[in-house]
C-alpha positions as CSV (number, residue, x, y, z in Angstrom):
1,M,265.9,152.0,177.5
2,R,268.0,154.0,179.9
3,V,270.3,152.1,182.3
4,G,272.5,153.6,185.0
5,V,275.7,151.6,185.6
6,Y,277.6,152.5,188.7
7,L,281.1,151.4,189.6
8,A,282.6,151.7,193.1
9,H,286.3,150.6,193.1
10,P,289.2,153.0,193.5
11,R,291.9,151.0,191.8
12,P,292.2,151.3,188.0
13,G,292.7,148.0,186.3
14,S,290.7,146.1,189.0
15,F,288.5,143.2,188.0
16,N,285.5,145.4,189.1
17,H,286.6,147.8,186.3
18,A,286.6,144.9,183.8
19,V,283.1,143.9,184.9
20,F,281.9,147.5,184.6
21,D,283.4,147.9,181.1
22,A,281.8,144.6,180.0
23,V,278.4,145.6,181.2
24,V,278.5,149.0,179.7
25,Q,279.6,147.6,176.3
26,E,277.0,144.9,176.3
27,L,274.2,147.3,177.1
28,R,275.3,149.9,174.6
29,G,275.7,147.2,172.0
30,R,272.1,146.3,172.5
31,G,271.0,149.9,171.9
32,C,270.6,151.1,175.4
33,R,271.2,154.7,176.5
34,V,273.8,153.9,179.2
35,L,274.6,156.5,181.9
36,A,277.9,155.1,183.1
37,H,279.5,156.4,186.3
38,D,282.9,155.4,187.8
39,L,282.2,157.1,191.2
40,Y,285.8,157.1,192.4
41,A,287.2,158.4,189.1
42,E,284.5,161.2,189.1
43,G,285.4,162.2,192.6
44,F,281.9,161.7,193.9
45,A,281.8,163.2,197.5
46,P,280.1,160.7,199.8
47,Q,279.8,162.9,202.9
48,L,276.3,164.1,203.8
49,S,275.8,167.6,205.1
50,A,273.5,168.2,208.1
51,A,270.9,169.5,205.7
52,E,270.8,166.2,203.8
53,T,269.8,164.0,206.7
54,G,266.0,164.3,206.5
55,T,264.0,161.2,205.8
56,V,260.4,162.3,205.5
57,Q,260.0,165.7,203.9
58,S,261.0,165.9,200.2
59,A,264.6,167.0,199.9
60,S,265.3,170.4,198.4
61,R,267.4,170.6,195.2
62,A,270.9,169.6,196.1
63,H,273.4,172.5,196.2
64,D,276.2,170.1,195.0
65,A,275.9,170.1,191.2
66,Q,277.2,166.6,190.9
67,V,274.6,165.3,193.4
68,A,271.9,167.2,191.6
69,L,272.9,165.6,188.3
70,H,272.8,162.1,189.8
71,Q,269.4,162.8,191.3
72,E,268.0,164.0,188.0
73,E,269.5,161.0,186.1
74,V,268.3,158.3,188.5
75,A,264.7,159.5,188.2
76,T,264.8,158.8,184.4
77,L,266.3,155.3,184.5
78,D,264.6,152.1,183.5
79,A,267.1,149.8,185.2
80,M,270.2,150.1,187.4
81,V,273.4,148.2,187.7
82,F,275.9,148.4,190.6
83,V,279.4,146.9,190.4
84,H,281.5,146.8,193.6
85,P,283.5,144.6,195.9
86,N,282.4,143.2,199.3
87,W,284.4,145.2,201.8
88,W,283.6,144.4,205.5
89,G,280.2,143.2,204.4
90,M,279.5,146.7,202.9
91,P,279.8,148.5,199.6
92,P,282.7,150.9,199.4
93,A,282.2,154.3,201.2
94,V,281.7,156.2,197.9
95,L,278.7,154.0,197.0
96,V,277.2,154.2,200.5
97,G,277.4,158.0,200.2
98,W,275.9,157.9,196.7
99,V,272.9,156.0,198.1
100,Q,272.5,158.4,201.0
101,R,272.9,161.5,198.9
102,V,271.1,160.6,195.7
103,L,268.2,158.2,196.8
104,V,266.6,160.9,198.8
105,P,262.9,161.5,199.7
106,G,261.1,163.2,196.9
107,V,263.5,161.7,194.3
108,A,263.6,158.0,195.1
109,Y,260.8,157.5,197.6
110,K,258.2,159.2,199.7
111,L,257.3,158.6,203.3
112,G,254.3,160.0,205.0
113,T,255.6,159.6,208.5
114,A,258.8,158.3,210.0
115,E,256.9,155.1,211.0
116,G,255.1,154.7,207.7
117,E,255.7,152.4,204.8
118,P,257.7,154.0,201.9
119,V,256.4,154.4,198.4
120,G,259.2,153.9,195.8
121,L,259.3,156.7,193.2
122,L,261.9,155.4,190.8
123,K,260.6,153.9,187.6
124,A,263.7,151.6,187.5
125,G,261.8,148.4,188.5
126,R,264.9,146.2,187.9
127,A,268.3,146.3,189.3
128,L,271.4,144.2,189.0
129,V,274.2,144.0,191.6
130,L,277.5,142.5,190.6
131,N,279.8,141.9,193.5
132,T,283.3,140.5,193.9
133,S,284.4,138.7,197.1
134,D,287.3,136.7,198.6
135,T,285.0,134.9,201.1
136,P,283.7,131.5,200.1
137,A,279.9,131.3,199.7
138,D,279.3,128.9,202.5
139,R,281.3,131.0,205.0
140,E,279.6,134.2,203.8
141,E,276.2,132.7,204.5
142,S,276.9,130.7,207.7
143,E,279.1,133.2,209.5
144,F,278.0,136.6,208.2
145,G,274.5,136.1,206.8
146,D,275.4,137.6,203.5
147,P,275.0,141.3,204.6
148,L,275.2,142.6,201.0
149,H,272.1,140.7,200.1
150,S,270.2,142.3,202.9
151,I,271.5,145.8,202.1
152,W,270.5,145.7,198.4
153,S,267.6,143.2,198.3
154,A,265.8,144.3,201.4
155,C,267.0,147.7,202.7
156,V,267.7,149.8,199.6
157,L,266.4,148.8,196.2
158,P,262.8,147.7,197.1
159,Y,262.5,150.8,199.2
160,V,262.9,153.0,196.2
161,G,260.8,150.9,193.8
162,A,263.0,148.2,192.3
163,A,261.0,145.1,193.0
164,D,263.1,142.9,190.7
165,V,266.6,142.7,192.3
166,R,269.2,140.4,190.8
167,R,272.6,139.8,192.3
168,V,275.6,137.7,191.3
169,V,278.8,137.3,193.3
170,F,282.1,136.5,191.6
171,R,284.3,134.6,194.1
172,T,287.0,134.1,195.1
173,V,288.7,136.8,193.0
174,T,292.2,137.0,194.3
175,D,293.2,133.4,193.4
176,S,291.1,133.2,190.2
177,D,292.8,132.5,186.9
178,D,292.3,134.2,183.5
179,A,289.9,131.6,182.2
180,T,287.7,131.9,185.3
181,R,287.6,135.7,185.0
182,T,286.8,135.4,181.3
183,G,283.8,133.2,182.3
184,W,282.7,135.7,184.9
185,L,282.8,138.6,182.4
186,D,280.6,136.5,180.0
187,Q,278.2,135.9,182.9
188,A,278.1,139.7,183.7
189,R,277.2,140.4,180.1
190,R,274.4,137.8,180.1
191,Q,273.1,139.2,183.3
192,A,273.1,142.8,181.9
193,A,271.4,141.6,178.7
194,A,268.7,139.8,180.8
195,L,267.7,143.1,182.3
196,L,266.3,144.0,178.9
197,D,264.2,140.9,178.6
198,P,260.6,141.4,179.7
199,I,260.3,137.7,180.6
200,A,263.8,137.2,182.0
201,V,264.1,135.1,185.1
202,P,265.8,136.8,188.1
203,G,269.0,135.1,189.0
204,L,269.8,133.8,185.5
205,G,273.3,132.4,185.6
206,G,273.8,133.4,189.2
């Protein structure tokens, strides 16, 4: 099984890095072919060019070798994992740019007309999103409507073919102690392992 694991956090030693490492180790320990990408460390360039803004016609091969590699890889995956903090109700800019530059028409979806319904092209039917946050859950839902849930579970992943989207939020991170973080890392490992189970229930341990 080929799983892409993507980290978006610029600070080495962050808890996001620990989650990323735990997930990669868990999946590799279970025999997966893991394509692990620390997007900030790799210097992934998030800015779109004017030529990359089309939404209907299939995109031509990317001139940027790094983007082309990611496009080729994502088409081969069986599952995807995204690890990132909640910043202003959004993923970090590098991950937003990754979505916009990599999940392009002809690679991740096809669209007959601008008004039509998309057909997802990715064979990765499952995806796991692991977020960190310093906003309590009740406030996130009541005041902000949990925008990351909408971004991943409605706007992005189903659009490209991932019908089974699982998401776990570790909160609140800044004031958490070592025991709590150890428990969260165990939960991240369980969630990653559950991606491999053909009868796993979405949201296990969430």
